[in-house]
C-alpha positions in Angstrom: 0.0 0.0 0.0 1.1 3.5 -0.7 -0.5 6.8 0.0 0.5 9.9 -2.0 -0.5 13.5 -1.7 -1.6 15.0 -5.0 -2.0 18.5 -3.7 -0.3 20.4 -0.8 -1.5 22.9 1.7 -0.9 26.5 0.4 0.8 28.9 2.7 -2.3 31.1 2.6 -4.2 28.4 4.5 -1.8 28.4 7.4 -2.6 30.7 10.5 0.6 32.7 10.1 -0.7 35.9 11.8 -2.2 33.9 14.7 1.0 31.9 15.2 3.0 35.1 15.1 0.7 36.5 17.8 1.0 33.2 19.7 4.8 33.6 19.7 4.4 37.3 20.6 6.4 38.3 17.6 6.1 41.9 16.4 4.5 42.5 13.0 7.0 45.2 12.2 7.6 46.4 8.6 6.4 44.5 5.6 9.9 43.1 4.8 10.5 42.0 8.3 7.1 40.3 8.4 7.9 38.4 5.2 11.1 37.2 6.8 9.2 36.0 9.8 6.7 34.2 7.6 9.6 32.4 5.9 10.9 31.3 9.3 7.6 30.2 10.9 6.0 28.4 8.0 8.2 25.3 8.3 7.3 25.0 12.0 3.6 25.1 11.3 4.0 22.6 8.5 6.1 20.2 10.7 3.6 20.5 13.6 0.7 19.8 11.3 2.4 16.7 9.8 3.1 15.4 13.3 -0.5 15.9 14.5 -1.8 14.2 11.4 0.5 11.2 11.9 -0.5 10.8 15.5 -4.2 11.1 14.9 -4.7 9.7 11.4 -6.7 12.9 10.6 -6.0 15.2 7.7 -6.3 18.7 8.9 -6.4 21.0 5.9 -8.2 19.6 2.9 -6.2 18.2 0.0 -6.3 15.4 -2.6 -4.7 11.9 -2.2 -4.1 8.8 -4.2 -4.0 5.4 -2.4 -2.6 2.4 -4.2 -3.1 -1.1 -2.8 -2.7 -4.6 -4.1 -5.7 -6.2 -2.5 -8.8 -5.3 -0.6 -9.0 -5.9 3.1 -12.7 -6.6 3.0 -14.9 -7.9 0.1 -17.6 -5.3 0.3 -16.0 -2.4 2.3 -12.5 -1.1 2.4 -11.5 1.3 5.2 -9.7 4.4 3.9 -6.2 5.2 5.4 -7.0 8.7 6.7 -10.0 10.7 7.8 -12.2 12.6 7.4 -12.9 12.0 3.6 -15.3 14.3 1.8 -15.2 12.6 -1.6 -13.9 9.7 -3.6 -13.1 11.1 -7.0 -11.9 8.1 -8.9 -11.4 4.3 -8.6 -9.1 2.6 -11.1 -7.9 -1.0 -11.5 -4.6 -1.7 -13.3 -3.5 -5.2 -14.3 0.1 -6.6 -14.5 0.4 -5.4 -18.1 -0.5 -1.8 -17.0 -3.9 -1.9 -18.6 -6.0 0.5 -16.6 -9.8 0.4 -16.2 -11.8 3.2 -14.6 -14.4 1.7 -12.4 -18.0 3.0 -12.9 -18.9 5.3 -9.9 -22.3 3.8 -9.9 -20.8 0.6 -8.6 -19.3 2.1 -5.4 -19.9 4.8 -2.8 -18.2 6.6 0.0 -19.1 5.8 3.6 -18.6 9.2 5.2 -17.3 9.1 8.8 -15.1 11.5 10.8 -13.0 8.6 12.1 -13.5 5.6 9.9 -14.5 6.5 6.3 -14.8 3.7 3.8 -15.2 2.7 0.2 -18.2 0.4 -0.2 -19.5 -1.7 -3.1 -23.1 -0.9 -4.2 -23.4 -4.5 -5.3 -22.1 -7.8 -4.0 -18.4 -6.9 -3.9 -15.7 -4.3 -4.7 -14.0 -4.8 -8.1 -11.5 -7.7 -8.1 -7.8 -6.8 -8.2 -6.0 -8.9 -10.8 -3.0 -11.0 -9.9 0.1 -8.8 -10.1 -2.1 -5.7 -10.5 -3.3 -3.0 -8.2 -6.1 -0.5 -7.5 -5.8 3.2 -7.0 -8.4 5.2 -5.0 -8.3 9.0 -5.5 -10.0 11.0 -2.7 -10.3 14.3 -1.0 -9.6 14.4 2.8 -9.5 17.0 5.5 -11.7 19.0 7.8 -12.0 21.8 5.2 -9.9 24.2 3.1 -9.4 26.8 5.8 -7.8 26.8 9.2 -11.1 27.7 10.9 -12.6 24.4 9.7 -10.3 22.5 12.1 -11.7 21.3 15.5 -10.4 23.7 18.1 -8.4 21.2 20.0 -6.5 20.0 17.0 -5.8 23.6 15.9 -4.5 24.4 19.3 -2.3 21.3 19.3 -0.7 22.4 16.1 0.0 25.9 17.6 1.5 24.5 20.8 3.7 22.0 18.9 4.8 24.6 16.4 5.7 26.9 19.2 7.7 24.0 20.9 9.6 23.4 17.6 10.3 27.2 17.3 11.5 27.5 20.9 13.9 24.6 20.6 14.8 25.1 17.0 18.6 25.2 17.7 18.5 22.1 19.9 16.5 19.5 17.9 15.3 18.4 14.6 11.6 19.1 14.0 9.4 16.0 14.4 11.8 14.0 16.6 11.4 13.3 20.3 8.4 12.9 22.6 5.3 15.0 22.0 4.9 17.7 24.7 2.3 16.8 27.3 0.0 19.7 26.5 -0.1 18.6 22.9 -0.6 14.9 23.6 -3.5 15.8 26.0 -5.2 17.8 23.3 -5.0 15.0 20.6 -5.6 12.0 22.9 -9.3 11.7 22.3 -8.7 11.7 18.5 -6.1 9.0 18.9 -8.4 6.9 21.0 -11.2 7.3 18.4 -8.8 6.0 15.8 -7.7 3.0 17.9 -11.3 2.1 18.8 -12.4 2.2 15.2 -12.0 -1.6 15.1 -11.0 -4.3 12.6 -11.9 -4.8 8.9 -15.5 -4.5 7.8 -17.0 -7.1 5.4 
């Protein structure tokens, strides 16, 4: 299995002004503010990636492609991240690289904040040929804007980004134990992910 991002989060979607205020940085002149943006964007991005990895939740909406060699369930396949707002394409490729686009009328999205799925409208999902694979294209995330995020996850990103900023000369971003305040904010989201259960049939 392989999950790839087809789009990235634009800088405009990041809460730069709020984070600058959180750090109590002066806004200064326009040139100085641009320098600060260039400095703080990587911390916000690194913190967002870490929170997403810990929770299995995509924060800012973007497009993904998921490639897998077999279905986990015959009728329903859980998707690798949540929440998912749309499945945009389903394609099956055989060992000779012949690709077939699967009719959208034969499958549907099971929307769920914690455990979205791809479900067959009939008896089963399309078969994956020996030596072949299937690709699922989908859109995931709480929304296109920072204000679409749940408040606790947004605050977790802010706190973790501030932690990275404060210790920027002493550590590599993303390494080490997550600070307690951050882990407390995301714990319920992690629990929901763990309690989602096994494969659905």
